[in-house]
N, C-alpha and C positions, 0 to 999 in steps of 0.2 A: 504493500500500500504506500501511496505517496504521502509524504509529510507536507502539509500545507500551512504556510504562515502568511496570512494576508494582512497587510497594513492598510490603513486608510489612505486613499488616493488624495494627492494634493497637486496643485499646479500653480506655479508662479512664473512671472516673466523675468528673464535675465536682462532684458532691455527695458527702458522706461516706458515705452509704448506697448500696447497689447499686440498689435501687429502694425508696424510702421508702414507709412505710405510708400509707394514705389519709388525707388531711387534710380539715379542714372547708372547705366551698366557699362562695364568695360568690355571691349570686344573679346569674344571667346570665353566669357565666364558663364554664360547662360544658354540653355537650349532655346528658351523663349523669354520674352520680356515679362516682368511681373504682371500677374493677372488679377484684376480687381473683380471681386464677386459682389453682385448686388443681390440681397436676399431679403425676404420678408420676415419680420419678427413675428412673435406670437400674436401681436396686436395688429398685424397687417401693415405696419410702417416699414419703410425700406431703410436698410443700413448697408454700408459699404465696408468691406474688409479687404485688405490687400496683402498678399504674400509677395515679398520682394526679395530679389537677389541682393545679398548684403545684410539682410536682417539676421538677428540672432534667433535661434529656435527657442520657443517657449520651454521653460524647464518644468516638465510634467512627469508624473510617476506612471510607469507602465509595468505590466507583469508578464512573466514567462516561466516555463519550466526548464530547470537546468538539466545537465546530463545525468544527474543522479535522481531525477524525477521529483525534485522539490520545487515548489513554487517560490519564485523570488520576485522582488520589486527592484526596478532600476529607474533612475531618473534620466530624462533625455540629456541632461547636462553631463552625467557620468558616462552615458553611452557614447557621447560625441567628443568629450574633452581630449584634445590633443590627437584626434584621429580623423581620418577621412572615411566618411560613412555614406553609404547609399541607403536611403530610407524611402520605401514605397508603401503606398496604402491601397487597400482594396475595399470595395463596399461590403464584402462578406466572405467568410470562410466557406468552402465547399460549393460556392456558386459557380456556374459554368465557365464564364470568361476568366475568372480569377483562378480556377483550378486547372483549366486546360491551357491557358496562354500566359497570364501575367506572372504568377508565382513560378511555374515551371521554367519560364524564360530566364528568370534570375538564377534559378538553380543551375540551369544548363550553362549560363555564362559566368558563374561565380568565380571560376579559376581565371577567366579573362579579366574580370573586374579586379581581382586581387593582384594580378600581374601588373595592373596599371596603378597600383598603389592604394587600392581600397582596403581598409582594415576590417570593416564590418559591413555586411549587407543585412538589412532588417526589413521585415514586413510587419505592418501594423493594420489592425482592423478593429472595428467596434464589435468585438466578440469577447467572450471570457477566455481565460488562459487555458482551460481544459479543451475547449474547441480549437483554439489556435494550435495547441500542441498535437492534438489528434490529426488535424489537417496537415500540419507540417510533416508528420510521420507518414501519412498516406501518400505523399508525393515525393518523399525523399529529401526533405529540406534539412534534416539533421546534419550539423557540421558545416552547412553551406549558407543557410539563411536563418537568422534569428527571428523567431515568431513571437511578436509582441502583441499583448492584449490591451486594448483601450476600452475596457468593459463598460464604463459609464460615459464614454465619449468626451471625457474631460480634455484630453489632448486635442482631439478633433475639433472641439468647440473653441479651444484656445487659438487654434489656427484659423478658425472661421470657415472650415471646409465641410461642415456637416451637410448631410444629404437626407432630406426628409422622405422616407419611404413608408410612412405610416399607412398610406392608402393601399399598400401592398402587404400590410401586416408585418413589416420588417422594422418598424420604428425608425430611430435616427441612426444613420450610418455615415460613412466617410465617402467623400468624392474620391475618385481614383487619381493618384498622382505618383510621381517619382521625383526625388530631389537628391542632389549631391551636396554634402555638408563637409566643411573643413573646420575642425575645432568648434563645431556648433553653429557656424555661419553658413547660410544658404549660398551656395556657389552656382547652382543650376536648379531649375524648377520646371517641371512639366505638369500642369494641373489640367485634368480632363474635365469636360462638361459632364457632370453626373458620373455615371458608371461607364462611359464610353472608353474604348481602348484604342487610341490612335497615336498618342505621343509619349506614353509613359513606359515603354518597354525597356528591357535590359539593353537592347541595341541602341536605343535613344540615349541612354546614359553613357554607354561606351563611346558614342560619337562625341560626347562632351569632354572626354578625358584626353 
């Protein structure tokens, strides 16, 4: 049986702004320019959040199962400190596009990415750690892609990339994206429209390295 130690999730920003507005880009540092997202709040008003190349990633707690089968908590700050990290998000574990294309693509290209200087490849979704662990094992992610759970969507909401799928019975999920991080700073970002899969593949990230 697994020993489970669950700590209360928390999230704070390492930068002074929640998500800073788009900044000017240096050539070759991003796959695409920062993408502004306009979304409706629960009261129907519109708000704008921007993910920008050059921003510091929000410091949030995520959970995963280690190689000994124990649940652990890690902050995005610790995950990325002093490292080059590829972080990609999917709308849900075991869903068709995520299981057939997105996650397997990063597993297949993990050696290529690490040969380019990437220290960690991580996948995050608004699912619990048990589901993420089982999904990762089912597609051979062990030792290649770290499967991170954002069970309460705290990290996803801090980024402003939540995807409302309540009409499909799926609650709040994450938009699909892939980003390249250097010491916690966003160096490249591809944010999809909803769950589309057009610009966030492993090949897209490789092309930015």
